[in-house]
C-alpha positions in Angstrom: -59.8 57.5 82.4 -61.9 56.0 85.2 -60.7 52.5 84.2 -57.2 53.4 85.2 -58.4 53.9 88.8 -59.2 50.2 88.8 -56.5 48.8 86.5 -53.4 50.3 88.0 -54.0 49.1 91.6 -55.2 45.7 90.2 -52.0 45.3 88.2 -49.9 46.3 91.2 -51.7 43.6 93.3 -51.2 41.0 90.5 -47.4 41.8 90.3 -47.2 41.6 94.1 -48.8 38.2 94.2 -46.6 36.9 91.4 -43.4 38.1 93.2 -44.7 36.6 96.4 -45.2 33.2 94.7 -41.8 33.3 93.0 -39.8 34.2 96.1 -41.8 31.6 98.1 -40.8 28.9 95.6 -37.2 30.1 95.5 -36.9 30.0 99.3 -38.5 26.5 99.5 -35.9 25.0 97.2 -38.0 24.7 94.0 -35.1 25.9 91.8 -32.2 24.2 93.5 -31.6 21.3 91.1 -32.6 22.2 87.5 -30.5 19.5 85.7 -31.1 16.4 87.9 -34.7 15.6 86.7 -33.7 16.1 83.1 -30.9 13.6 83.3 -33.0 11.1 85.3 -35.4 10.9 82.4 -32.6 9.8 80.1 -31.2 7.1 82.4 -32.1 3.5 81.5 -34.2 1.7 84.1 -33.8 -2.1 83.9 -36.3 -3.2 86.6 -38.3 -5.2 84.1 -41.7 -3.5 84.7 -44.3 -3.7 82.1 
């Protein structure tokens, strides 16, 4: 029972940090273009590198 006095506040803090990181990433534009990078990988690049 004493472990709950540590685990419940600790889990609330962990969830709070996870929400803070998620909303910070959403506000900075991290999730704006989800399809662009996937299509860019498939495009052929004929620059003649290696």
